[in-house]
C-alpha positions as CSV (number, residue, x, y, z in Angstrom):
1,T,7.2,-26.5,7.7
2,D,7.5,-22.8,7.4
3,L,10.4,-23.0,5.0
4,S,8.6,-25.5,2.7
5,A,5.4,-23.4,2.7
6,T,7.5,-20.4,1.8
7,K,9.2,-22.3,-1.0
8,R,5.8,-23.5,-2.3
9,L,4.5,-19.9,-2.3
10,Q,7.6,-18.8,-4.2
11,R,7.1,-21.5,-6.8
12,E,3.4,-20.5,-7.2
13,Y,4.4,-16.9,-7.5
14,Q,7.1,-17.7,-10.1
15,T,4.6,-19.8,-12.1
16,L,2.0,-17.1,-12.0
17,F,4.6,-14.4,-13.0
18,E,5.8,-16.5,-15.9
19,K,2.5,-17.8,-17.2
20,V,0.2,-14.8,-16.9
21,P,-1.1,-13.9,-20.4
22,C,0.2,-10.3,-20.3
23,Y,3.5,-8.5,-20.2
24,V,4.8,-8.3,-16.6
25,T,8.0,-6.4,-15.7
26,V,9.5,-5.2,-12.4
27,V,11.4,-1.9,-12.7
28,N,13.6,-0.1,-10.2
29,R,13.8,3.6,-9.5
30,D,16.2,4.1,-12.5
31,F,13.4,2.5,-14.7
32,R,15.6,-0.5,-15.4
33,V,13.8,-3.8,-16.0
34,V,15.1,-6.1,-13.2
35,K,12.6,-8.9,-14.0
36,A,10.4,-9.7,-17.0
37,N,8.0,-12.6,-17.7
38,K,8.1,-15.1,-20.6
39,M,5.5,-13.2,-22.7
40,F,7.5,-9.9,-22.4
41,R,10.8,-11.6,-23.3
42,R,9.2,-13.3,-26.3
43,V,7.7,-10.1,-27.7
44,F,10.2,-7.4,-26.6
45,G,13.4,-9.3,-26.0
46,E,15.6,-10.3,-23.1
47,P,16.1,-7.4,-20.7
48,T,19.7,-7.2,-19.7
49,G,19.5,-4.1,-17.5
50,E,17.8,-1.9,-20.1
51,H,15.4,0.8,-19.2
52,C,11.7,0.0,-19.6
53,Y,11.3,2.8,-22.2
54,E,14.2,1.2,-24.2
55,M,12.6,-2.2,-24.1
56,F,8.9,-1.3,-24.6
57,K,9.3,1.7,-27.0
58,R,12.9,1.6,-28.3
59,R,13.3,5.1,-26.9
60,H,16.4,6.8,-25.5
61,E,14.6,8.9,-22.9
62,P,11.9,8.3,-20.4
63,C,8.3,8.5,-21.6
64,A,6.4,11.8,-21.0
65,E,3.4,10.1,-19.4
66,C,5.1,7.3,-17.4
67,P,2.8,5.4,-15.1
68,A,5.8,3.8,-13.3
69,E,7.1,7.3,-12.5
70,Q,3.7,8.3,-11.2
71,T,3.7,5.2,-9.0
72,F,7.2,6.0,-7.6
73,L,6.0,9.6,-6.9
74,D,2.7,9.0,-5.1
75,G,2.8,5.2,-4.2
76,G,-0.5,4.7,-6.1
77,S,-1.5,2.4,-8.9
78,H,-1.8,4.0,-12.4
79,T,-3.2,2.8,-15.7
80,S,-2.6,4.2,-19.2
81,S,-2.5,3.2,-22.9
82,H,0.7,3.1,-24.8
83,V,2.1,2.1,-28.2
84,G,5.4,0.2,-28.1
85,V,7.7,-1.4,-30.6
86,T,8.3,-5.2,-30.6
87,R,11.7,-6.8,-31.1
88,D,10.5,-7.4,-34.7
89,G,9.8,-3.6,-35.2
90,D,6.0,-4.0,-35.2
91,A,3.7,-1.7,-33.2
92,A,2.3,-3.1,-30.0
93,H,-0.7,-1.4,-28.4
94,Y,-1.1,-2.1,-24.8
95,V,-2.8,-0.9,-21.6
96,V,-0.4,-0.9,-18.7
97,S,-1.2,-0.8,-15.0
98,T,1.5,-0.2,-12.4
99,S,1.6,-1.0,-8.7
100,P,4.2,-0.2,-6.1
101,L,6.4,-2.9,-4.5
102,V,6.9,-1.7,-1.0
103,Q,9.5,-2.7,1.6
104,S,8.6,-3.2,5.3
105,D,9.7,0.4,6.0
106,G,7.1,1.7,3.6
107,E,9.6,2.7,0.8
108,T,8.6,1.9,-2.8
109,T,11.8,0.4,-4.2
110,H,10.3,-1.2,-7.4
111,V,7.2,-1.0,-9.5
112,I,5.5,-3.9,-11.1
113,E,4.0,-3.1,-14.6
114,M,1.3,-5.4,-16.0
115,A,0.5,-4.6,-19.6
116,L,-2.4,-6.2,-21.5
117,D,-1.7,-6.4,-25.3
118,V,-4.7,-4.8,-27.2
119,T,-3.0,-4.7,-30.6
120,R,-5.5,-7.1,-32.2
121,L,-8.3,-5.0,-30.8
122,H,-6.7,-1.8,-32.1
123,H,-6.4,-3.4,-35.6
124,L,-10.1,-4.5,-35.5
125,E,-11.2,-1.1,-34.5
126,A,-9.3,0.5,-37.4
127,E,-10.7,-2.1,-39.8
128,L,-14.2,-1.4,-38.5
129,L,-13.7,2.4,-38.9
130,R,-12.5,1.9,-42.5
131,A,-15.5,-0.4,-43.3
132,N,-17.9,2.0,-41.7
133,A,-16.5,4.9,-43.8
134,L,-16.8,2.9,-47.0
135,R,-20.4,1.9,-46.1
136,E,-21.3,5.5,-45.4
137,A,-19.8,6.7,-48.6
138,L,-21.6,4.0,-50.6
139,V,-24.9,4.8,-49.0
140,E,-24.6,8.6,-49.1
141,Y,-23.4,8.8,-52.7
142,S,-25.6,6.1,-54.2
143,P,-27.7,7.4,-57.1
144,Y,-30.6,5.4,-55.6
145,A,-32.8,6.6,-52.7
146,I,-32.0,4.7,-49.5
147,L,-34.2,5.0,-46.5
148,I,-33.5,2.7,-43.5
149,L,-36.2,2.1,-40.9
150,D,-36.2,0.4,-37.6
151,R,-38.8,-2.3,-36.6
152,Q,-41.3,0.4,-35.6
153,R,-40.9,2.1,-39.0
154,H,-39.0,5.1,-37.6
155,V,-36.5,6.6,-40.1
156,V,-32.9,5.8,-39.0
157,L,-31.0,6.8,-42.2
158,V,-31.7,8.9,-45.3
159,N,-29.2,9.4,-48.1
160,R,-29.0,12.4,-50.5
161,A,-31.0,10.7,-53.3
162,A,-33.8,10.0,-50.8
163,E,-33.8,13.6,-49.7
164,R,-34.2,14.7,-53.3
165,L,-36.9,12.1,-54.1
166,W,-39.0,13.0,-51.0
167,G,-38.2,16.7,-51.2
168,A,-37.5,16.8,-47.5
169,D,-34.5,17.5,-45.3
170,R,-33.1,14.3,-43.8
171,H,-33.0,15.8,-40.3
172,A,-36.8,16.3,-40.6
173,L,-37.2,12.7,-41.6
174,I,-34.9,11.0,-39.1
175,G,-36.8,9.7,-36.1
176,R,-40.2,10.1,-37.7
177,R,-42.5,7.1,-38.1
178,L,-43.5,6.4,-41.7
179,P,-47.1,5.3,-42.3
180,R,-47.5,1.9,-44.0
181,R,-48.9,3.5,-47.2
182,A,-45.6,5.5,-47.6
183,L,-43.8,2.2,-47.9
184,A,-46.0,0.9,-50.7
185,C,-44.4,3.1,-53.4
């Protein structure tokens, strides 16, 4: 019964390891990938004894801020953001967390790295920044006075044309509540 329970746990662990929706690797003290899950293999390739920095980043030397190295040094868990290179040469943005795999004698022999791919989020953030910069430029340099108010009629935004029209500094206007009669013009 003990053996069948152990085998069941091993199958469950293997299923979880393979199916989890993030990159999971196990690295040894030489930073060689000794095990990688399906998602990692699909995106970065099949590790055949390569170093994690070769697989994740196509580098020839260890990373300066390596969370696995920190875990080997202090036995703690570490999290950091990185940019890697996929097997297709595309940038992959991910947040990696490391944890020690400890033997019964207390020695950390391996580190498990779990990396969540945030590439899509990174692209959306860059797109949002570009759209926001365009919106700001359109509003700021519009030849028409633009004044944006919140629901309580407090000034939220004033462009250059509105400053000239009202003859007031935008910083003096922002946050002030406009009377209803000011909106009638």
